[in-house]
C-alpha positions in Angstrom: -69.4 71.5 -42.8 -69.8 75.1 -43.3 -73.6 76.1 -42.6 -75.8 77.0 -45.7 -78.7 79.4 -45.0 -82.2 78.7 -46.0 -83.3 82.1 -47.0 -86.9 81.2 -48.2 -89.1 78.1 -48.2 -92.7 77.0 -48.8 -94.8 73.7 -49.2 -98.1 72.6 -50.5 -99.7 69.4 -49.2 -103.2 68.0 -48.5 -103.1 70.2 -45.6 -103.2 73.4 -47.6 -101.1 75.8 -49.9 -98.1 77.7 -48.1 -96.6 77.8 -44.7 -99.5 79.1 -42.7 -101.7 76.4 -43.5 -99.2 74.0 -42.3 -98.1 75.8 -39.2 -101.9 75.8 -38.2 -102.0 72.0 -39.1 -99.1 71.2 -36.8 -100.5 73.2 -33.9 -104.0 71.6 -34.1 -102.9 68.3 -35.0 -105.1 68.2 -38.1 -104.7 65.6 -40.9 -105.5 66.1 -44.8 -105.8 62.6 -45.2 -109.3 61.5 -46.4 -111.2 58.7 -48.4 -111.4 60.2 -51.5 -111.8 59.1 -55.2 -108.8 59.6 -57.5 -109.3 58.9 -61.3 -110.9 55.3 -61.3 -108.8 53.8 -58.7 -110.8 51.3 -56.7 -108.9 50.6 -53.5 -110.0 50.8 -49.9 -107.5 53.2 -48.7 -107.1 56.9 -47.7 -105.1 59.6 -49.6 -103.7 63.1 -49.3 -104.8 64.8 -52.3 -104.0 68.6 -53.2 -106.9 70.4 -54.4 -107.0 72.1 -57.8 -104.7 70.0 -59.9 -107.1 68.1 -62.1 -107.3 68.9 -65.7 -109.9 68.5 -68.3 -109.8 65.1 -70.1 -107.5 65.8 -73.1 -109.1 65.7 -76.5 -107.8 63.6 -79.4 -105.6 65.9 -81.5 -104.8 68.3 -78.9 -101.6 69.9 -78.2 -99.5 68.8 -75.5 -100.2 69.7 -72.1 -98.9 70.0 -68.7 -98.7 67.0 -66.4 -100.2 67.0 -62.8 -96.5 67.0 -61.3 -95.5 70.3 -63.0 -98.9 71.8 -62.0 -98.3 71.1 -58.5 -94.7 72.5 -58.8 -96.1 75.6 -60.5 -98.7 76.1 -58.0 -96.2 75.7 -54.8 -93.8 78.2 -56.5 -96.3 80.8 -56.3 -96.9 80.5 -52.3 -95.1 82.6 -49.6 -93.3 84.6 -52.1 -91.0 81.9 -53.0 -91.1 82.6 -56.6 -90.1 86.3 -56.2 -87.3 85.2 -53.9 -86.0 82.9 -56.3 -85.8 85.4 -59.2 -84.4 87.8 -56.9 -81.4 85.3 -56.5 -81.3 84.9 -60.2 -80.9 88.7 -60.5 -78.2 89.0 -57.9 -76.2 85.9 -58.7 -76.7 85.4 -62.2 -79.0 83.0 -64.1 -76.1 80.6 -64.5 -74.9 80.6 -60.9 -78.3 79.4 -59.6 -78.9 75.7 -59.8 -82.1 73.5 -59.4 -81.8 70.1 -57.5 -85.3 68.5 -56.8 -86.5 64.9 -56.1 -89.6 62.9 -57.4 -90.3 59.4 -57.7 -92.7 59.0 -60.7 -92.7 62.5 -62.1 -95.4 62.8 -64.7 -96.2 59.2 -65.1 -100.1 60.0 -64.8 -100.0 61.4 -68.3 -98.5 58.3 -69.6 -101.0 56.0 -67.8 -103.9 58.1 -69.1 -102.3 58.1 -72.9 -102.0 54.3 -72.9 -105.8 54.2 -72.2 -106.6 55.9 -75.2 -103.9 54.5 -77.8 -105.1 53.5 -81.1 -106.5 50.0 -80.8 -105.1 49.0 -84.1 -101.7 50.1 -84.1 -100.8 51.1 -80.4 -99.9 54.8 -81.4 -100.1 57.1 -78.5 -102.3 60.2 -78.6 -100.7 63.6 -79.9 -101.3 65.4 -76.6 -98.6 63.1 -74.7 -95.3 64.9 -74.5 -93.2 62.6 -72.8 -90.2 64.8 -72.0 -92.5 67.5 -70.6 -94.4 64.9 -68.3 -93.4 61.5 -67.6 -89.4 62.2 -68.2 -87.8 62.5 -64.6 -86.0 65.7 -66.1 -89.1 67.4 -66.7 -89.6 68.6 -63.3 -86.5 70.5 -62.9 -86.6 71.9 -66.3 -90.3 73.2 -65.5 -89.0 74.9 -62.3 -85.8 76.3 -64.0 -88.0 77.8 -66.8 -90.5 79.2 -64.4 -87.7 80.9 -62.4 -85.6 81.8 -65.3 -82.3 79.9 -64.2 -79.8 78.5 -66.7 -77.5 76.9 -64.2 -77.0 73.2 -63.2 -80.2 71.2 -62.8 -80.9 67.7 -61.8 -83.8 65.4 -60.6 -82.9 62.9 -58.2 -85.0 59.7 -58.0 -84.1 57.4 -55.1 -87.5 56.6 -53.9 -88.2 58.1 -50.5 -84.9 60.0 -50.0 -85.2 61.8 -53.3 -85.9 65.3 -52.2 -83.6 65.2 -48.9 -80.7 64.3 -51.3 -81.5 67.3 -53.3 -80.3 69.4 -50.2 -77.1 67.1 -50.0 -76.6 67.7 -53.5 -76.8 71.4 -53.3 -74.4 71.4 -50.2 -71.7 69.6 -52.0 -72.1 71.7 -55.1 -71.9 75.0 -53.0 -68.8 73.6 -51.2 -67.0 73.2 -54.6 -68.0 76.7 -55.8 -70.1 75.6 -58.6 -72.9 77.6 -57.9 -74.0 80.3 -55.5 -77.6 79.4 -54.8 -79.7 76.6 -55.3 -83.5 75.8 -55.5 -84.0 72.4 -53.6 -86.8 70.3 -52.7 -89.4 68.0 -54.5 -92.8 67.2 -56.0 -94.7 64.1 -56.5 -98.2 63.6 -57.2 -100.9 60.7 -57.1 -100.8 58.3 -60.1 -102.1 54.7 -60.7 -98.7 53.1 -60.7 -97.9 54.3 -57.1 -101.3 53.4 -55.7 -101.9 50.0 -57.2 -97.9 49.3 -56.6 -97.9 49.7 -53.0 -101.4 48.0 -53.0 -99.5 45.0 -54.5 -97.0 44.9 -52.0 -99.7 44.9 -49.3 -98.2 48.1 -47.8 -101.4 50.4 -47.9 -103.5 51.2 -44.9 -107.4 50.7 -45.1 -107.8 54.0 -43.0 -105.6 57.0 -42.2 -102.0 55.8 -41.6 -100.7 55.6 -37.8 -97.0 55.8 -37.6 -95.4 54.0 -34.6 -98.9 52.9 -33.4 -99.2 49.5 -32.0 -101.8 48.8 -34.4 -100.3 50.5 -37.6 -101.1 48.5 -40.8 -99.4 50.5 -43.4 -98.9 53.9 -45.2 -101.2 56.5 -46.8 -100.1 58.1 -50.0 -100.1 61.6 -50.4 -98.9 64.2 -53.2 -96.8 67.5 -52.4 -94.3 70.1 -53.5 -91.7 71.6 -51.1 -89.1 74.2 -52.1 -86.2 76.0 -50.3 -83.6 78.5 -51.3 -80.3 77.9 -50.2 -77.4 80.6 -50.1 -73.9 80.4 -48.3 -72.7 83.3 -46.6 -75.8 85.3 -46.1 -77.4 86.6 -42.9 -80.2 84.2 -42.0 -82.2 82.7 -39.1 -82.4 79.3 -40.4 -79.4 77.0 -41.6 -78.8 73.6 -43.3 -76.0 72.5 -40.9 -75.4 68.9 -41.7 -76.3 66.0 -43.9 -75.7 62.3 -44.0 -76.4 59.6 -46.7 -76.0 55.9 -46.9 -77.0 52.9 -49.2 -77.0 49.8 -47.0 -78.7 47.7 -50.3 -80.0 45.1 -47.9 -83.3 44.8 -49.8 -85.1 46.0 -52.8 -88.1 47.0 -50.5 -87.6 46.0 -46.8 -85.2 47.8 -44.4 -82.2 46.6 -43.0 -83.3 44.8 -39.8 -80.7 46.5 -37.6 -81.1 49.7 -39.5 -77.7 50.0 -40.4 -78.0 52.5 -43.2 -80.0 54.5 -41.0 -77.5 54.7 -38.4 -74.9 55.6 -40.8 -77.1 58.7 -42.4 -77.8 59.9 -39.0 -74.0 59.7 -37.6 -72.9 61.2 -41.0 -75.4 64.2 -40.5 -74.2 64.7 -36.8 -70.5 64.6 -37.8 -71.0 67.2 -40.5 -72.9 69.5 -38.2 -70.4 68.9 -35.4 -73.3 68.0 -33.1 -73.6 65.4 -30.3 -76.7 63.5 -30.2 -77.7 65.3 -27.0 -77.8 68.4 -28.9 -80.5 67.4 -31.2 -84.0 68.9 -30.0 -86.3 67.3 -32.3 -86.3 64.3 -34.8 -88.7 64.2 -37.8 -89.1 60.4 -38.2 -89.2 58.8 -41.6 -92.2 57.1 -40.0 -94.2 55.6 -42.9 -96.4 53.4 -40.5 -95.5 50.1 -42.0 -94.6 47.7 -39.4 -91.0 46.8 -40.6 -90.1 50.3 -41.5 -91.1 51.8 -38.1 -89.7 49.2 -36.0 -86.2 49.4 -38.1 -85.9 53.2 -37.8 -87.1 52.9 -34.1 -84.3 50.7 -33.5 -81.7 53.1 -35.0 -83.1 56.1 -33.3 -83.3 54.5 -29.8 -79.6 53.2 -30.3 -78.3 56.6 -30.9 -80.7 58.9 -29.1 -82.6 56.9 -26.5 -85.9 58.0 -25.3 -84.9 61.9 -24.2 -85.1 63.4 -27.7 -88.5 64.4 -28.8 -89.6 62.7 -32.0 -92.6 62.3 -34.4 -93.6 61.4 -37.7 -95.8 64.0 -39.5 -97.1 61.4 -42.4 -100.1 60.9 -40.4 -101.1 64.5 -41.4 -99.6 64.6 -45.0 -99.4 61.1 -46.2 -96.3 59.3 -47.3 -95.4 61.7 -50.3 -92.8 59.7 -51.7 -90.1 61.4 -53.7 -91.2 64.9 -52.2 -91.4 63.5 -48.4 -87.7 64.6 -47.5 -88.5 68.1 -48.9 -92.0 68.4 -47.0 -90.5 67.2 -43.9 -87.6 69.2 -44.1 -89.9 72.4 -44.5 -91.9 71.2 -41.7 -88.7 71.0 -39.5 -87.9 74.8 -40.5 -91.6 75.7 -39.8 -91.1 74.1 -36.2 -87.7 76.1 -35.7 -89.4 79.3 -36.8 -92.6 78.9 -34.7 -91.1 77.2 -31.5 -92.9 73.9 -32.0 -92.3 70.2 -31.5 -94.7 68.4 -33.8 -97.0 65.6 -32.7 -97.6 62.4 -34.5 -101.0 62.7 -36.1 -102.6 59.2 -36.0 -100.8 58.0 -32.9 -103.1 56.4 -30.5 -101.1 53.7 -28.5 -97.3 53.8 -29.3 -95.9 50.3 -30.0 -94.2 49.2 -26.9 -91.4 47.5 -28.7 -90.2 51.2 -29.9 -88.4 52.8 -27.3 -87.9 56.2 -28.4 -89.2 59.9 -27.4 -92.3 60.0 -29.5 -94.6 63.1 -29.0 -98.3 62.5 -29.5 -99.2 66.1 -29.8 -97.8 69.4 -30.8 -96.4 71.4 -28.0 -94.4 74.9 -27.6 -90.8 74.7 -27.2 -87.7 76.3 -28.5 -85.8 73.7 -30.6 -82.4 74.9 -31.8 -81.2 71.8 -33.9 -83.5 69.3 -35.6 -82.8 66.3 -37.5 -85.2 64.7 -40.2 -84.7 61.2 -41.8 -85.9 60.0 -45.1 -85.3 56.4 -45.7 -86.1 54.8 -49.4 -86.4 51.6 -50.9 -83.2 49.9 -51.8 -81.5 51.2 -48.5 -81.0 54.6 -49.7 -81.0 57.0 -46.8 -80.4 60.5 -46.1 -80.6 62.5 -42.7 -80.6 66.3 -42.9 -80.0 68.7 -39.7 -81.4 72.2 -39.7 -80.6 75.0 -37.1 -81.9 78.1 -35.9 -79.6 81.2 -35.3 -78.6 81.7 -31.8 -77.7 79.8 -29.0 -80.6 80.1 -26.6 -83.2 77.2 -26.6 -83.2 73.4 -26.5 -85.8 71.2 -25.8 -87.8 71.5 -22.6 
């Protein structure tokens, strides 16, 4: 695979807005998870909430309004000069040659949830302020971002559960290889909603406290919300590159991972092959690491089989929570920050590593000079994606 330059990136999560807040959080081992109220949710769990997204309750007869998901997208685009860089790409390549490929799981479903609470009790009519296409529709996210940036090129929203926004990177790489686009805005946005919180609770997958990926006493995940964006351009000078991707679909079960992690191995192997790298050349692995007992164990088997115990690895979901459709994009940007700042991120929430998982877990962040990093995103239904990012230059490697 021909490497693709990552010329700009940004993210906004419960840790804060922009790259610097996340660099600081990685270094300090800070978590953004907290026991907080969201709407009228009555669950004993911690969440990762982004400040400043709440909107006043809609009034009867009000005009359609923006949804929480698109408000977060607009907020994140304003960070780290990303919007200016994206608009500059539009001016250089032309609006029709810049694509938007993003991931989400539930888009703006919260607006529909709130609307159903206020529908007419006699005829069931929904309130006038609900604009399904601009909120709940999966396509609304890409339409919103495209409108803000000023692109008219291809746009798509991928909704494959937790692999969604990682697959956005792979989609852009294929479109560039075909010569269909000259640049792409990729990443993902997912926000808190009632469906997600109560849905995962019904599956008995929510932790009562902050999640603890790969810990011996892990009990489940913590739901977060986030937005992450990257600007991809081929054939331009850059210090950061997308050098490989791999996708698979093992379709083992609707919500449980393949016990031998068949799909995870296929995704990682495909990414290594496209990047023309041996497993020993990977300097850090950002694990999917949701902190559910079965998911962590299955991923641990796959990573142990391919990388053993020598490659440093961690899950960053103990800091951000599981941001679902945005997780792949969030963790891609965290990997880019690790490459830029010379870091091996630690596993926030890890107290006692599960002895059944024999991989190179890093409990705390440390300084290093990683050159090639791999990030895993494995979703419900066995939809998997692994990405490899590289730092320019030949020096370095893990210590």
